[in-house]
C-alpha positions in Angstrom: -22.2 6.8 -3.2 -19.7 4.1 -2.0 -20.2 2.1 -5.1 -19.5 5.1 -7.3 -16.4 5.9 -5.3 -15.1 2.3 -5.6 -15.7 2.5 -9.3 -13.8 5.7 -9.6 -10.9 4.4 -7.5 -10.6 1.2 -9.6 -10.8 3.3 -12.8 -7.9 5.5 -11.6 -6.0 2.4 -10.6 -6.5 0.9 -14.0 -5.4 4.1 -15.8 -2.3 4.4 -13.6 -1.4 0.8 -14.1 -1.7 1.2 -17.9 0.8 4.0 -17.7 3.2 2.1 -15.5 3.1 -1.5 -16.9 4.4 -1.9 -20.5 2.2 -4.9 -21.4 -1.1 -3.1 -20.5 -2.6 -0.2 -22.5 -5.9 1.7 -22.6 -7.0 3.6 -25.6 -8.8 6.3 -23.6 -10.0 7.3 -20.2 -13.4 5.9 -21.1 -12.0 2.4 -21.5 -10.4 2.8 -18.1 -13.8 3.6 -16.7 -15.3 0.5 -18.4 -12.6 -1.7 -17.0 -13.0 -0.1 -13.5 -16.8 -0.8 -13.7 -16.3 -4.4 -14.7 -13.7 -4.9 -11.9 -16.1 -3.3 -9.3 -18.9 -5.5 -10.4 -16.7 -8.6 -10.3 -15.5 -7.7 -6.8 -19.0 -7.2 -5.5 -20.8 -10.2 -7.0 -18.5 -12.9 -8.4 -15.4 -12.6 -6.2 -17.1 -13.9 -3.0 -18.3 -17.0 -4.8 -14.8 -17.6 -6.3 -13.3 -17.2 -2.8 -15.5 -19.9 -1.4 -14.9 -22.2 -4.3 -11.1 -21.8 -4.2 -10.8 -21.8 -0.4 -8.8 -25.1 -0.2 -6.3 -23.9 -2.8 -6.0 -20.6 -1.0 -5.3 -22.3 2.3 -2.6 -24.4 0.8 -0.9 -21.5 -1.0 -1.5 -19.1 2.0 -3.7 -16.9 -0.1 -1.4 -16.4 -3.0 -3.8 -18.2 -5.4 -6.1 -15.2 -5.1 -3.5 -13.2 -6.9 -3.6 -15.7 -9.8 -7.4 -15.3 -9.9 -7.0 -11.5 -10.0 -4.5 -11.8 -12.8 -6.8 -14.1 -14.8 -9.7 -11.7 -14.4 -7.5 -8.8 -15.6 -6.3 -10.8 -18.5 -9.9 -11.8 -19.4 -11.0 -8.2 -19.3 -8.2 -7.4 -21.8 -9.7 -9.8 -24.3 -13.3 -8.8 -23.8 -13.2 -5.0 -23.6 -12.3 -2.9 -26.7 -9.7 -0.4 -26.1 -8.1 -2.3 -23.2 -5.2 -4.6 -24.2 -3.3 -6.9 -21.9 -0.3 -8.5 -23.8 0.6 -11.5 -21.6 -0.5 -13.2 -18.4 2.6 -12.0 -16.7 1.7 -8.4 -17.4 -1.9 -9.1 -16.3 -0.6 -10.7 -13.1 1.7 -7.7 -12.3 -1.0 -5.3 -13.2 -3.5 -7.0 -11.0 -1.1 -6.6 -8.1 -0.5 -2.9 -8.9 -4.2 -2.3 -9.2 -4.8 -4.0 -5.9 -2.1 -1.9 -4.1 -3.4 1.4 -5.6 -7.0 0.4 -4.7 -6.0 -0.4 -1.1 -4.1 2.9 -0.7 -6.9 5.0 -2.1 -9.5 3.2 -0.2 -7.6 3.8 3.1 -7.1 7.4 2.1 -10.8 8.0 1.6 -11.8 6.0 4.8 -14.9 4.3 3.5 -14.7 0.7 4.7 
Protein backbone atom coordinates (compact mmCIF):
# COMPACT_ATOMS: atom_id res chain seq x y z
CA UNK A 1 0.00 0.00 0.00
CA UNK A 2 2.87 2.37 0.80
CA UNK A 3 4.43 1.80 -2.61
CA UNK A 4 1.18 2.67 -4.37
CA UNK A 5 0.78 5.77 -2.22
CA UNK A 6 4.34 6.87 -3.02
CA UNK A 7 3.66 6.33 -6.70
CA UNK A 8 0.47 8.40 -6.56
CA UNK A 9 2.21 11.20 -4.65
CA UNK A 10 5.05 11.32 -7.18
CA UNK A 11 2.57 11.28 -10.06
CA UNK A 12 0.65 14.20 -8.58
CA UNK A 13 3.92 16.05 -8.01
CA UNK A 14 4.99 15.49 -11.64
CA UNK A 15 1.62 16.71 -12.93
CA UNK A 16 1.68 19.83 -10.73
CA UNK A 17 5.25 20.53 -11.77
CA UNK A 18 4.35 20.25 -15.45
CA UNK A 19 1.66 22.85 -14.85
CA UNK A 20 4.01 25.20 -12.96
CA UNK A 21 7.30 25.00 -14.88
CA UNK A 22 7.27 26.22 -18.47
CA UNK A 23 9.99 23.87 -19.78
CA UNK A 24 8.24 20.69 -18.62
CA UNK A 25 5.07 19.30 -20.14
CA UNK A 26 3.03 16.13 -20.03
CA UNK A 27 0.60 15.11 -22.74
CA UNK A 28 -1.81 13.38 -20.39
CA UNK A 29 -2.35 12.26 -16.85
CA UNK A 30 -1.23 8.79 -17.95
CA UNK A 31 2.23 10.06 -18.81
CA UNK A 32 2.39 11.67 -15.35
CA UNK A 33 1.61 8.27 -13.83
CA UNK A 34 4.32 6.62 -15.93
CA UNK A 35 6.89 9.23 -14.88
CA UNK A 36 5.76 8.87 -11.26
CA UNK A 37 6.21 5.10 -11.47
CA UNK A 38 9.69 5.48 -12.96
CA UNK A 39 10.68 7.99 -10.26
CA UNK A 40 9.33 5.71 -7.54
CA UNK A 41 11.29 2.75 -8.89
CA UNK A 42 14.40 4.88 -9.23
CA UNK A 43 14.06 6.12 -5.64
CA UNK A 44 13.61 2.59 -4.31
CA UNK A 45 16.29 0.69 -6.19
CA UNK A 46 18.86 2.89 -7.92
CA UNK A 47 19.07 5.96 -5.68
CA UNK A 48 20.66 4.16 -2.69
CA UNK A 49 23.47 2.88 -4.93
CA UNK A 50 24.03 6.30 -6.47
CA UNK A 51 24.10 7.91 -3.02
CA UNK A 52 26.89 5.57 -1.95
CA UNK A 53 28.85 6.09 -5.17
CA UNK A 54 28.60 9.89 -5.01
CA UNK A 55 29.15 10.18 -1.26
CA UNK A 56 32.51 11.99 -1.52
CA UNK A 57 31.09 14.60 -3.91
CA UNK A 58 28.01 15.01 -1.72
CA UNK A 59 30.19 15.59 1.33
CA UNK A 60 32.26 18.21 -0.48
CA UNK A 61 29.15 20.02 -1.82
CA UNK A 62 27.20 19.57 1.43
CA UNK A 63 24.58 17.43 -0.30
CA UNK A 64 23.84 19.79 -3.17
CA UNK A 65 25.17 17.31 -5.73
CA UNK A 66 22.14 15.10 -5.05
CA UNK A 67 20.00 17.88 -6.55
CA UNK A 68 22.07 17.64 -9.73
CA UNK A 69 21.51 13.89 -9.82
CA UNK A 70 17.76 14.38 -9.39
CA UNK A 71 17.81 16.90 -12.23
CA UNK A 72 19.70 14.48 -14.47
CA UNK A 73 17.20 11.70 -13.74
CA UNK A 74 14.30 14.04 -14.48
CA UNK A 75 15.95 15.16 -17.72
CA UNK A 76 16.64 11.55 -18.73
CA UNK A 77 13.03 10.57 -18.14
CA UNK A 78 12.02 13.42 -20.43
CA UNK A 79 14.02 11.84 -23.24
CA UNK A 80 12.86 8.28 -22.64
CA UNK A 81 9.14 8.55 -21.89
CA UNK A 82 6.74 9.48 -24.68
CA UNK A 83 4.39 12.27 -23.70
CA UNK A 84 6.78 13.75 -21.16
CA UNK A 85 8.99 16.56 -22.43
CA UNK A 86 11.74 18.38 -20.56
CA UNK A 87 13.17 21.23 -22.62
CA UNK A 88 16.45 22.05 -20.87
CA UNK A 89 18.55 20.87 -17.98
CA UNK A 90 17.71 24.04 -16.05
CA UNK A 91 14.00 23.27 -16.27
CA UNK A 92 14.74 19.67 -15.27
CA UNK A 93 16.79 20.87 -12.29
CA UNK A 94 14.08 23.27 -11.12
CA UNK A 95 11.39 20.66 -11.72
CA UNK A 96 13.29 18.07 -9.71
CA UNK A 97 13.45 20.52 -6.81
CA UNK A 98 9.72 21.27 -7.08
CA UNK A 99 8.85 17.55 -7.28
CA UNK A 100 11.02 16.90 -4.21
CA UNK A 101 9.30 19.67 -2.24
CA UNK A 102 5.79 18.52 -3.23
CA UNK A 103 6.74 14.91 -2.49
CA UNK A 104 8.06 15.88 0.95
CA UNK A 105 4.95 17.93 1.81
CA UNK A 106 2.51 15.23 0.72
CA UNK A 107 4.52 12.49 2.43
CA UNK A 108 4.43 14.43 5.72
CA UNK A 109 0.72 15.08 5.24
CA UNK A 110 -0.08 11.38 4.85
CA UNK A 111 2.28 10.31 7.72
CA UNK A 112 3.65 7.11 6.24
CA UNK A 113 7.37 7.19 6.97
